[in-house]
MARMAR-322068 format. One record per residue (C-alpha): residue number from 1; residue in one letter; chain; x, y, z. Coordinates in nm, 3 decimals, padded with zeros to 5 digits. Example, Ala and Ser with C-alpha at 12.3 -4.5 7.8 and 13.67 -1.06 7.14 Angstrom:
% residues 2
+------+------+-------+---------+---------+---------+
: resi : resn : chain :       X :       Y :       Z :
+------+------+-------+---------+---------+---------+
:    1 :    A :     A :  01.230 : -00.450 :  00.780 :
:    2 :    S :     A :  01.367 : -00.106 :  00.714 :
+------+------+-------+---------+---------+---------+
This chain:
% residues 391
+------+------+-------+---------+---------+---------+
: resi : resn : chain :       X :       Y :       Z :
+------+------+-------+---------+---------+---------+
:    1 :    M :     A : -02.133 :  01.300 : -02.043 :
:    2 :    P :     A : -02.002 :  00.953 : -02.001 :
:    3 :    S :     A : -01.767 :  00.907 : -01.683 :
:    4 :    D :     A : -01.412 :  00.789 : -01.786 :
:    5 :    V :     A : -01.251 :  00.490 : -01.597 :
:    6 :    I :     A : -00.889 :  00.586 : -01.609 :
:    7 :    M :     A : -00.569 :  00.398 : -01.520 :
:    8 :    P :     A : -00.458 :  00.590 : -01.220 :
:    9 :    A :     A : -00.105 :  00.693 : -01.127 :
:   10 :    L :     A : -00.043 :  00.569 : -00.766 :
:   11 :    G :     A :  00.309 :  00.715 : -00.750 :
:   12 :    M :     A :  00.531 :  01.002 : -00.879 :
:   13 :    A :     A :  00.753 :  00.735 : -01.071 :
:   14 :    Q :     A :  00.468 :  00.522 : -01.203 :
:   15 :    E :     A :  00.440 :  00.510 : -01.591 :
:   16 :    T :     A :  00.198 :  00.211 : -01.644 :
:   17 :    G :     A : -00.053 : -00.019 : -01.470 :
:   18 :    K :     A : -00.182 : -00.357 : -01.548 :
:   19 :    V :     A : -00.545 : -00.468 : -01.540 :
:   20 :    L :     A : -00.565 : -00.804 : -01.335 :
:   21 :    R :     A : -00.928 : -00.857 : -01.344 :
:   22 :    W :     A : -01.257 : -00.697 : -01.415 :
:   23 :    F :     A : -01.531 : -00.739 : -01.155 :
:   24 :    K :     A : -01.800 : -00.616 : -01.408 :
:   25 :    Q :     A : -01.838 : -00.676 : -01.771 :
:   26 :    A :     A : -01.947 : -00.440 : -02.037 :
:   27 :    G :     A : -02.320 : -00.381 : -02.040 :
:   28 :    E :     A : -02.354 : -00.458 : -01.673 :
:   29 :    A :     A : -02.505 : -00.202 : -01.431 :
:   30 :    V :     A : -02.263 : -00.057 : -01.180 :
:   31 :    A :     A : -02.315 :  00.178 : -00.865 :
:   32 :    K :     A : -02.099 :  00.478 : -00.788 :
:   33 :    G :     A : -01.821 :  00.364 : -00.559 :
:   34 :    E :     A : -01.866 : -00.010 : -00.652 :
:   35 :    A :     A : -01.545 : -00.206 : -00.731 :
:   36 :    L :     A : -01.495 : -00.227 : -01.108 :
:   37 :    L :     A : -01.149 : -00.384 : -01.161 :
:   38 :    E :     A : -00.842 : -00.482 : -00.977 :
:   39 :    I :     A : -00.512 : -00.330 : -01.108 :
:   40 :    E :     A : -00.140 : -00.390 : -01.044 :
:   41 :    T :     A :  00.119 : -00.103 : -01.051 :
:   42 :    D :     A :  00.481 : -00.074 : -00.932 :
:   43 :    K :     A :  00.336 :  00.017 : -00.597 :
:   44 :    V :     A :  00.059 : -00.215 : -00.497 :
:   45 :    T :     A : -00.250 : -00.410 : -00.611 :
:   46 :    V :     A : -00.567 : -00.212 : -00.550 :
:   47 :    E :     A : -00.939 : -00.219 : -00.657 :
:   48 :    I :     A : -01.079 :  00.078 : -00.868 :
:   49 :    E :     A : -01.409 :  00.200 : -00.792 :
:   50 :    S :     A : -01.661 :  00.313 : -01.042 :
:   51 :    P :     A : -01.675 :  00.710 : -01.084 :
:   52 :    A :     A : -02.040 :  00.708 : -01.131 :
:   53 :    G :     A : -02.358 :  00.496 : -01.143 :
:   54 :    G :     A : -02.478 :  00.360 : -01.472 :
:   55 :    T :     A : -02.381 :  00.095 : -01.722 :
:   56 :    L :     A : -02.023 : -00.019 : -01.783 :
:   57 :    A :     A : -01.935 :  00.021 : -02.160 :
:   58 :    A :     A : -01.633 :  00.063 : -02.395 :
:   59 :    V :     A : -01.396 : -00.163 : -02.201 :
:   60 :    S :     A : -01.088 : -00.147 : -02.406 :
:   61 :    V :     A : -00.825 : -00.316 : -02.204 :
:   62 :    P :     A : -00.837 : -00.683 : -02.137 :
:   63 :    E :     A : -00.723 : -00.862 : -01.820 :
:   64 :    G :     A : -00.353 : -00.904 : -01.830 :
:   65 :    A :     A : -00.279 : -00.595 : -02.042 :
:   66 :    E :     A : -00.061 : -00.308 : -01.925 :
:   67 :    V :     A : -00.125 :  00.046 : -02.033 :
:   68 :    P :     A :  00.013 :  00.401 : -01.953 :
:   69 :    V :     A : -00.130 :  00.586 : -01.666 :
:   70 :    G :     A : -00.404 :  00.834 : -01.769 :
:   71 :    T :     A : -00.530 :  00.587 : -02.036 :
:   72 :    V :     A : -00.924 :  00.573 : -02.062 :
:   73 :    I :     A : -00.986 :  00.207 : -02.011 :
:   74 :    A :     A : -01.361 :  00.217 : -02.004 :
:   75 :    V :     A : -01.657 :  00.438 : -01.947 :
:   76 :    V :     A : -01.975 :  00.443 : -01.725 :
:   77 :    L :     A : -02.292 :  00.561 : -01.925 :
:   78 :    A :     A : -02.582 :  00.733 : -01.758 :
:   79 :    E :     A : -02.932 :  00.634 : -01.885 :
:   80 :    G :     A : -02.972 :  00.723 : -02.237 :
:   81 :    E :     A : -02.591 :  00.781 : -02.323 :
:   82 :    V :     A : -02.400 :  00.622 : -02.594 :
:   83 :    A :     A : -02.020 :  00.552 : -02.576 :
:   84 :    A :     A : -01.817 :  00.669 : -02.869 :
:   85 :    P :     A : -01.616 :  00.397 : -03.031 :
:   86 :    V :     A : -01.302 :  00.323 : -02.853 :
:   87 :    A :     A : -01.099 :  00.373 : -03.177 :
:   88 :    D :     A : -01.223 :  00.746 : -03.192 :
:   89 :    R :     A : -01.128 :  00.808 : -02.821 :
:   90 :    E :     A : -00.788 :  00.642 : -02.759 :
:   91 :    P :     A : -00.638 :  00.491 : -03.073 :
:   92 :    E :     A : -00.308 :  00.439 : -02.924 :
:   93 :    V :     A : -00.461 :  00.220 : -02.638 :
:   94 :    V :     A : -00.622 :  00.014 : -02.910 :
:   95 :    R :     A : -00.296 : -00.056 : -03.075 :
:   96 :    E :     A : -00.137 : -00.126 : -02.724 :
:   97 :    V :     A : -00.395 : -00.391 : -02.628 :
:   98 :    A :     A : -00.465 : -00.540 : -02.977 :
:   99 :    A :     A : -00.220 : -00.822 : -02.932 :
:  100 :    P :     A : -00.352 : -00.989 : -02.623 :
:  101 :    A :     A : -00.715 : -00.923 : -02.724 :
:  102 :    A :     A : -00.907 : -01.233 : -02.870 :
:  103 :    A :     A : -00.953 : -01.240 : -03.245 :
:  104 :    P :     A : -01.309 : -01.115 : -03.350 :
:  105 :    A :     A : -01.570 : -01.388 : -03.426 :
:  106 :    P :     A : -01.674 : -01.424 : -03.798 :
:  107 :    A :     A : -01.947 : -01.184 : -03.903 :
:  108 :    A :     A : -02.204 : -01.467 : -03.941 :
:  109 :    A :     A : -02.140 : -01.599 : -03.599 :
:  110 :    A :     A : -02.379 : -01.511 : -03.307 :
:  111 :    P :     A : -02.236 : -01.272 : -03.042 :
:  112 :    V :     A : -02.101 : -01.448 : -02.745 :
:  113 :    S :     A : -02.131 : -01.286 : -02.408 :
:  114 :    P :     A : -01.816 : -01.304 : -02.199 :
:  115 :    P :     A : -01.843 : -01.515 : -01.887 :
:  116 :    R :     A : -01.911 : -01.330 : -01.577 :
:  117 :    R :     A : -01.649 : -01.330 : -01.305 :
:  118 :    R :     A : -01.762 : -01.406 : -00.961 :
:  119 :    L :     A : -01.754 : -01.087 : -00.735 :
:  120 :    A :     A : -01.494 : -01.135 : -00.469 :
:  121 :    S :     A : -01.253 : -00.953 : -00.258 :
:  122 :    P :     A : -00.880 : -00.985 : -00.361 :
:  123 :    K :     A : -00.805 : -01.168 : -00.023 :
:  124 :    A :     A : -01.092 : -01.399 : -00.093 :
:  125 :    R :     A : -00.955 : -01.475 : -00.437 :
:  126 :    R :     A : -00.599 : -01.532 : -00.290 :
:  127 :    L :     A : -00.733 : -01.763 : -00.025 :
:  128 :    A :     A : -00.966 : -01.941 : -00.265 :
:  129 :    E :     A : -00.678 : -02.030 : -00.487 :
:  130 :    A :     A : -00.464 : -02.144 : -00.199 :
:  131 :    R :     A : -00.742 : -02.375 : -00.079 :
:  132 :    G :     A : -00.868 : -02.492 : -00.404 :
:  133 :    V :     A : -01.214 : -02.347 : -00.342 :
:  134 :    D :     A : -01.450 : -02.276 : -00.645 :
:  135 :    L :     A : -01.553 : -01.913 : -00.576 :
:  136 :    A :     A : -01.863 : -01.962 : -00.813 :
:  137 :    A :     A : -02.004 : -02.227 : -00.578 :
:  138 :    L :     A : -01.994 : -01.989 : -00.275 :
:  139 :    A :     A : -02.265 : -01.762 : -00.150 :
:  140 :    G :     A : -02.116 : -01.409 : -00.087 :
:  141 :    S :     A : -02.203 : -01.215 :  00.217 :
:  142 :    G :     A : -02.033 : -00.905 :  00.103 :
:  143 :    P :     A : -02.181 : -00.611 : -00.084 :
:  144 :    N :     A : -02.367 : -00.703 : -00.390 :
:  145 :    G :     A : -02.306 : -01.060 : -00.288 :
:  146 :    A :     A : -01.929 : -01.041 : -00.316 :
:  147 :    V :     A : -01.745 : -01.338 : -00.166 :
:  148 :    T :     A : -01.529 : -01.244 :  00.130 :
:  149 :    A :     A : -01.232 : -01.415 :  00.295 :
:  150 :    K :     A : -01.454 : -01.537 :  00.572 :
:  151 :    D :     A : -01.702 : -01.706 :  00.322 :
:  152 :    V :     A : -01.391 : -01.885 :  00.176 :
:  153 :    E :     A : -01.284 : -01.998 :  00.542 :
:  154 :    A :     A : -01.632 : -02.115 :  00.618 :
:  155 :    A :     A : -01.620 : -02.332 :  00.309 :
:  156 :    G :     A : -01.396 : -02.561 :  00.527 :
:  157 :    A :     A : -01.157 : -02.658 :  00.243 :
:  158 :    P :     A : -00.805 : -02.726 :  00.377 :
:  159 :    A :     A : -00.526 : -02.518 :  00.274 :
:  160 :    R :     A : -00.308 : -02.675 :  00.002 :
:  161 :    P :     A :  00.014 : -02.824 :  00.157 :
:  162 :    Q :     A :  00.318 : -02.615 :  00.134 :
:  163 :    A :     A :  00.580 : -02.708 : -00.127 :
:  164 :    A :     A :  00.868 : -02.935 :  00.021 :
:  165 :    T :     A :  01.224 : -02.835 : -00.005 :
:  166 :    G :     A :  01.353 : -02.935 : -00.351 :
:  167 :    G :     A :  00.992 : -02.993 : -00.477 :
:  168 :    D :     A :  00.745 : -02.760 : -00.644 :
:  169 :    S :     A :  00.789 : -02.388 : -00.597 :
:  170 :    F :     A :  00.588 : -02.194 : -00.343 :
:  171 :    E :     A :  00.279 : -02.007 : -00.491 :
:  172 :    V :     A :  00.358 : -01.619 : -00.554 :
:  173 :    G :     A :  00.071 : -01.385 : -00.604 :
:  174 :    S :     A :  00.071 : -01.061 : -00.802 :
:  175 :    L :     A :  00.120 : -00.843 : -00.485 :
:  176 :    W :     A :  00.434 : -01.030 : -00.391 :
:  177 :    R :     A :  00.562 : -01.011 : -00.752 :
:  178 :    V :     A :  00.519 : -00.631 : -00.731 :
:  179 :    M :     A :  00.701 : -00.614 : -00.394 :
:  180 :    A :     A :  00.989 : -00.829 : -00.537 :
:  181 :    D :     A :  01.031 : -00.620 : -00.830 :
:  182 :    R :     A :  01.007 : -00.291 : -00.643 :
:  183 :    T :     A :  01.257 : -00.380 : -00.370 :
:  184 :    T :     A :  01.494 : -00.529 : -00.641 :
:  185 :    R :     A :  01.507 : -00.217 : -00.836 :
:  186 :    A :     A :  01.529 :  00.014 : -00.526 :
:  187 :    W :     A :  01.824 : -00.194 : -00.402 :
:  188 :    Q :     A :  01.993 : -00.177 : -00.743 :
:  189 :    E :     A :  01.925 :  00.188 : -00.840 :
:  190 :    V :     A :  01.918 :  00.371 : -00.501 :
:  191 :    P :     A :  02.262 :  00.438 : -00.345 :
:  192 :    H :     A :  02.174 :  00.353 :  00.018 :
:  193 :    F :     A :  02.351 :  00.446 :  00.346 :
:  194 :    F :     A :  02.240 :  00.360 :  00.681 :
:  195 :    L :     A :  02.255 :  00.524 :  01.021 :
:  196 :    S :     A :  02.154 :  00.351 :  01.359 :
:  197 :    R :     A :  02.131 :  00.482 :  01.721 :
:  198 :    D :     A :  01.997 :  00.344 :  02.045 :
:  199 :    V :     A :  01.755 :  00.569 :  02.235 :
:  200 :    D :     A :  01.618 :  00.569 :  02.580 :
:  201 :    A :     A :  01.248 :  00.488 :  02.545 :
:  202 :    S :     A :  01.139 :  00.566 :  02.897 :
:  203 :    R :     A :  00.939 :  00.875 :  02.813 :
:  204 :    L :     A :  00.790 :  00.703 :  02.499 :
:  205 :    E :     A :  00.666 :  00.433 :  02.732 :
:  206 :    S :     A :  00.530 :  00.667 :  02.967 :
:  207 :    W :     A :  00.353 :  00.871 :  02.702 :
:  208 :    R :     A :  00.190 :  00.548 :  02.558 :
:  209 :    E :     A :  00.063 :  00.437 :  02.897 :
:  210 :    A :     A : -00.080 :  00.787 :  02.957 :
:  211 :    V :     A : -00.258 :  00.803 :  02.632 :
:  212 :    R :     A : -00.397 :  00.448 :  02.648 :
:  213 :    R :     A : -00.576 :  00.533 :  02.969 :
:  214 :    R :     A : -00.790 :  00.788 :  02.785 :
:  215 :    P :     A : -01.136 :  00.669 :  02.675 :
:  216 :    G :     A : -01.129 :  00.542 :  02.326 :
:  217 :    A :     A : -00.740 :  00.543 :  02.294 :
:  218 :    E :     A : -00.682 :  00.186 :  02.397 :
:  219 :    R :     A : -00.550 :  00.099 :  02.042 :
:  220 :    V :     A : -00.274 :  00.363 :  02.033 :
:  221 :    S :     A :  00.041 :  00.180 :  01.960 :
:  222 :    H :     A :  00.410 :  00.247 :  01.964 :
:  223 :    T :     A :  00.389 :  00.276 :  01.578 :
:  224 :    D :     A :  00.134 :  00.563 :  01.613 :
:  225 :    L :     A :  00.374 :  00.747 :  01.846 :
:  226 :    L :     A :  00.670 :  00.691 :  01.618 :
:  227 :    V :     A :  00.465 :  00.814 :  01.317 :
:  228 :    K :     A :  00.376 :  01.128 :  01.511 :
:  229 :    L :     A :  00.747 :  01.199 :  01.607 :
:  230 :    C :     A :  00.881 :  01.118 :  01.258 :
:  231 :    A :     A :  00.626 :  01.366 :  01.118 :
:  232 :    E :     A :  00.754 :  01.633 :  01.353 :
:  233 :    A :     A :  01.116 :  01.558 :  01.247 :
:  234 :    L :     A :  01.042 :  01.558 :  00.885 :
:  235 :    R :     A :  00.859 :  01.895 :  00.931 :
:  236 :    R :     A :  01.195 :  02.036 :  01.074 :
:  237 :    H :     A :  01.406 :  01.853 :  00.807 :
:  238 :    P :     A :  01.223 :  01.898 :  00.475 :
:  239 :    R :     A :  01.521 :  01.777 :  00.281 :
:  240 :    V :     A :  01.457 :  01.417 :  00.409 :
:  241 :    N :     A :  01.083 :  01.463 :  00.311 :
:  242 :    A :     A :  01.187 :  01.486 : -00.060 :
:  243 :    S :     A :  01.284 :  01.255 : -00.356 :
:  244 :    W :     A :  01.509 :  01.231 : -00.649 :
:  245 :    R :     A :  01.352 :  01.284 : -00.984 :
:  246 :    D :     A :  01.513 :  01.357 : -01.317 :
:  247 :    G :     A :  01.838 :  01.475 : -01.173 :
:  248 :    A :     A :  01.666 :  01.711 : -00.915 :
:  249 :    I :     A :  01.549 :  01.699 : -00.547 :
:  250 :    V :     A :  01.190 :  01.751 : -00.536 :
:  251 :    P :     A :  01.014 :  01.842 : -00.214 :
:  252 :    G :     A :  00.727 :  01.606 : -00.097 :
:  253 :    P :     A :  00.368 :  01.702 : -00.149 :
:  254 :    G :     A :  00.318 :  01.697 :  00.235 :
:  255 :    V :     A :  00.441 :  01.519 :  00.530 :
:  256 :    N :     A :  00.286 :  01.187 :  00.426 :
:  257 :    V :     A :  00.417 :  00.893 :  00.637 :
:  258 :    G :     A :  00.359 :  00.544 :  00.498 :
:  259 :    I :     A :  00.348 :  00.254 :  00.737 :
:  260 :    A :     A :  00.469 : -00.101 :  00.616 :
:  261 :    V :     A :  00.190 : -00.353 :  00.660 :
:  262 :    A :     A :  00.247 : -00.718 :  00.627 :
:  263 :    T :     A : -00.041 : -00.897 :  00.454 :
:  264 :    D :     A : -00.108 : -01.260 :  00.322 :
:  265 :    G :     A : -00.007 : -01.158 : -00.025 :
:  266 :    G :     A :  00.289 : -00.942 :  00.045 :
:  267 :    L :     A :  00.405 : -00.608 :  00.194 :
:  268 :    V :     A :  00.215 : -00.303 :  00.128 :
:  269 :    V :     A :  00.262 :  00.064 :  00.244 :
:  270 :    P :     A : -00.057 :  00.258 :  00.296 :
:  271 :    V :     A : -00.004 :  00.629 :  00.384 :
:  272 :    V :     A : -00.107 :  00.858 :  00.670 :
:  273 :    H :     A : -00.134 :  01.191 :  00.482 :
:  274 :    H :     A : -00.034 :  01.516 :  00.644 :
:  275 :    A :     A :  00.070 :  01.324 :  00.964 :
:  276 :    D :     A :  00.229 :  01.645 :  01.092 :
:  277 :    T :     A : -00.102 :  01.816 :  01.129 :
:  278 :    L :     A : -00.301 :  01.528 :  01.284 :
:  279 :    E :     A : -00.360 :  01.488 :  01.658 :
:  280 :    L :     A : -00.256 :  01.154 :  01.798 :
:  281 :    A :     A : -00.615 :  01.009 :  01.822 :
:  282 :    A :     A : -00.686 :  01.094 :  01.463 :
:  283 :    L :     A : -00.349 :  00.962 :  01.356 :
:  284 :    S :     A : -00.419 :  00.633 :  01.543 :
:  285 :    A :     A : -00.756 :  00.592 :  01.405 :
:  286 :    R :     A : -00.625 :  00.648 :  01.050 :
:  287 :    R :     A : -00.344 :  00.393 :  01.099 :
:  288 :    V :     A : -00.604 :  00.130 :  01.220 :
:  289 :    E :     A : -00.825 :  00.202 :  00.926 :
:  290 :    I :     A : -00.554 :  00.160 :  00.654 :
:  291 :    A :     A : -00.384 : -00.136 :  00.824 :
:  292 :    E :     A : -00.726 : -00.320 :  00.835 :
:  293 :    A :     A : -00.801 : -00.219 :  00.478 :
:  294 :    A :     A : -00.464 : -00.353 :  00.376 :
:  295 :    R :     A : -00.502 : -00.695 :  00.530 :
:  296 :    A :     A : -00.863 : -00.721 :  00.398 :
:  297 :    G :     A : -00.745 : -00.618 :  00.031 :
:  298 :    R :     A : -00.960 : -00.312 :  00.050 :
:  299 :    L :     A : -00.708 : -00.026 : -00.002 :
:  300 :    R :     A : -00.811 :  00.244 : -00.229 :
:  301 :    P :     A : -00.582 :  00.425 : -00.481 :
:  302 :    E :     A : -00.562 :  00.716 : -00.250 :
:  303 :    D :     A : -00.459 :  00.521 :  00.040 :
:  304 :    V :     A : -00.112 :  00.440 : -00.121 :
:  305 :    Q :     A : -00.056 :  00.766 : -00.299 :
:  306 :    G :     A :  00.176 :  01.042 : -00.210 :
:  307 :    G :     A :  00.394 :  00.871 :  00.060 :
:  308 :    T :     A :  00.713 :  01.071 :  00.147 :
:  309 :    F :     A :  00.865 :  00.871 :  00.422 :
:  310 :    T :     A :  00.809 :  00.512 :  00.558 :
:  311 :    V :     A :  00.811 :  00.357 :  00.911 :
:  312 :    S :     A :  00.873 : -00.032 :  00.936 :
:  313 :    N :     A :  00.821 : -00.173 :  01.281 :
:  314 :    L :     A :  00.925 : -00.540 :  01.350 :
:  315 :    G :     A :  00.949 : -00.497 :  01.727 :
:  316 :    M :     A :  00.637 : -00.703 :  01.775 :
:  317 :    Y :     A :  00.824 : -01.008 :  01.629 :
:  318 :    G :     A :  01.109 : -00.979 :  01.887 :
:  319 :    V :     A :  01.347 : -00.816 :  01.644 :
:  320 :    D :     A :  01.608 : -00.606 :  01.813 :
:  321 :    A :     A :  01.723 : -00.406 :  01.507 :
:  322 :    F :     A :  01.729 : -00.429 :  01.120 :
:  323 :    Q :     A :  01.808 : -00.235 :  00.805 :
:  324 :    A :     A :  01.527 : -00.170 :  00.546 :
:  325 :    I :     A :  01.537 : -00.104 :  00.173 :
:  326 :    V :     A :  01.433 :  00.251 :  00.083 :
:  327 :    N :     A :  01.086 :  00.266 : -00.045 :
:  328 :    A :     A :  01.156 :  00.458 : -00.373 :
:  329 :    P :     A :  01.112 :  00.726 : -00.477 :
:  330 :    Q :     A :  01.114 :  00.825 : -00.111 :
:  331 :    A :     A :  01.452 :  00.932 :  00.050 :
:  332 :    A :     A :  01.437 :  00.743 :  00.374 :
:  333 :    I :     A :  01.275 :  00.469 :  00.581 :
:  334 :    L :     A :  01.285 :  00.412 :  00.960 :
:  335 :    A :     A :  01.343 :  00.045 :  01.084 :
:  336 :    V :     A :  01.235 : -00.003 :  01.426 :
:  337 :    G :     A :  01.303 : -00.299 :  01.656 :
:  338 :    R :     A :  01.156 : -00.394 :  01.995 :
:  339 :    I :     A :  01.188 : -00.197 :  02.319 :
:  340 :    V :     A :  01.399 : -00.396 :  02.570 :
:  341 :    D :     A :  01.548 : -00.334 :  02.907 :
:  342 :    R :     A :  01.925 : -00.285 :  02.898 :
:  343 :    P :     A :  02.192 : -00.171 :  03.128 :
:  344 :    V :     A :  02.280 :  00.199 :  03.072 :
:  345 :    A :     A :  02.550 :  00.416 :  03.224 :
:  346 :    L :     A :  02.369 :  00.719 :  03.370 :
:  347 :    G :     A :  02.547 :  00.972 :  03.602 :
:  348 :    G :     A :  02.834 :  00.748 :  03.669 :
:  349 :    E :     A :  02.612 :  00.454 :  03.756 :
:  350 :    V :     A :  02.469 :  00.145 :  03.574 :
:  351 :    V :     A :  02.088 :  00.161 :  03.570 :
:  352 :    I :     A :  01.819 : -00.036 :  03.369 :
:  353 :    R :     A :  01.635 :  00.149 :  03.104 :
:  354 :    P :     A :  01.395 :  00.052 :  02.829 :
:  355 :    V :     A :  01.600 :  00.095 :  02.502 :
:  356 :    L :     A :  01.490 :  00.119 :  02.147 :
:  357 :    T :     A :  01.715 :  00.078 :  01.834 :
:  358 :    L :     A :  01.645 :  00.310 :  01.536 :
:  359 :    S :     A :  01.794 :  00.235 :  01.199 :
:  360 :    I :     A :  01.737 :  00.470 :  00.918 :
:  361 :    S :     A :  01.820 :  00.397 :  00.543 :
:  362 :    F :     A :  01.878 :  00.698 :  00.323 :
:  363 :    D :     A :  01.897 :  00.772 : -00.048 :
:  364 :    H :     A :  02.234 :  00.927 : -00.077 :
:  365 :    R :     A :  02.115 :  01.128 : -00.387 :
:  366 :    V :     A :  01.889 :  01.329 : -00.164 :
:  367 :    V :     A :  02.041 :  01.315 :  00.178 :
:  368 :    D :     A :  02.415 :  01.318 :  00.276 :
:  369 :    G :     A :  02.553 :  01.178 :  00.600 :
:  370 :    A :     A :  02.554 :  01.504 :  00.786 :
:  371 :    R :     A :  02.191 :  01.578 :  00.704 :
:  372 :    G :     A :  02.095 :  01.215 :  00.781 :
:  373 :    A :     A :  02.271 :  01.240 :  01.119 :
:  374 :    E :     A :  02.091 :  01.570 :  01.202 :
:  375 :    F :     A :  01.754 :  01.407 :  01.124 :
:  376 :    L :     A :  01.826 :  01.103 :  01.335 :
:  377 :    D :     A :  01.935 :  01.332 :  01.625 :
:  378 :    T :     A :  01.619 :  01.537 :  01.608 :
:  379 :    L :     A :  01.409 :  01.210 :  01.603 :
:  380 :    A :     A :  01.603 :  01.049 :  01.874 :
:  381 :    G :     A :  01.560 :  01.385 :  02.093 :
:  382 :    L :     A :  01.181 :  01.373 :  02.025 :
:  383 :    I :     A :  01.169 :  01.009 :  02.141 :
:  384 :    E :     A :  01.363 :  01.078 :  02.457 :
:  385 :    E :     A :  01.163 :  01.385 :  02.532 :
:  386 :    P :     A :  00.830 :  01.405 :  02.341 :
:  387 :    A :     A :  00.648 :  01.642 :  02.588 :
:  388 :    G :     A :  00.604 :  01.906 :  02.334 :
:  389 :    L :     A :  00.395 :  01.678 :  02.125 :
:  390 :    V :     A :  00.185 :  01.512 :  02.383 :
:  391 :    R :     A : -00.166 :  01.574 :  02.264 :
+------+------+-------+---------+---------+---------+
């Protein structure tokens, strides 16, 4: 049977997805797991891999078209298979994309093959656009000759000058537009409230130093420790690990903690799934994997699906504290600043302690002030005394 290529749903509230570009054209051979196309949803921009090896056929959605999730947008045929006409398979999709599609050539005209798009990673495309580099002129060093960001950098073309104040606007890519749209809607539609608390980070620092002395654990970060502690707090407070959907509070599919990652194109939130079940070493390895994939533009759909809570850490930029916008449809996001030595009253004396400021933004439809305060108290207690989770 032909293998369907389907517009995926990358979030509970997602209804549609847009095809940004096809890396393969109808009639071309594809390998299982090879990047077929790049799509944009209300969550992120990701590459979709081929579900099987064979020949791409029945491409029914052109670049720039937006269709409902679950729509069959192409098929992959094994040797000897023939695709059914698109009109027979998904008539509603044909109507949806008929407008942006080009008008058919006259019957007497010879068929024209569509131009082949140069295979390149999303980051390489963004970098090439910013530097004015022609991808077609580059020899790709990636899989199947794909152009990578390093190939574009090696081309040596200088970056285009930034727009001057009052002049041309800054260039905005599709990922930034998605981020701008999602944060705008979340700020307008989600009733936010915010809770903050300073915590003594002495034990957290000691934990991190002890872990990093273990072989292979040199890359364990404060973010890894905080994700581990948040996962435990979420396990104890399932109401925070939920979302507001159609007038009801829906439990999350698991304790799946997203980590905000800044990339060249904008902010993305890949997910550490079932973080409450992972030992610290495995959690840290997963965090490194998804963060590197995000910056390289190699996130898979499953990497951004199912998040139930988000951690955003700006401590490495010298930020003391900030308030974040809820990553809807999640109910809460933790904003973390830097750890800094401060004078603290302890036992009637003033001592110096490393202090961390936690700020949590909540969706008031899911969490009220008392429940939010209880969650923050649990998290603060775990940070100040994490001994039970040291693994």
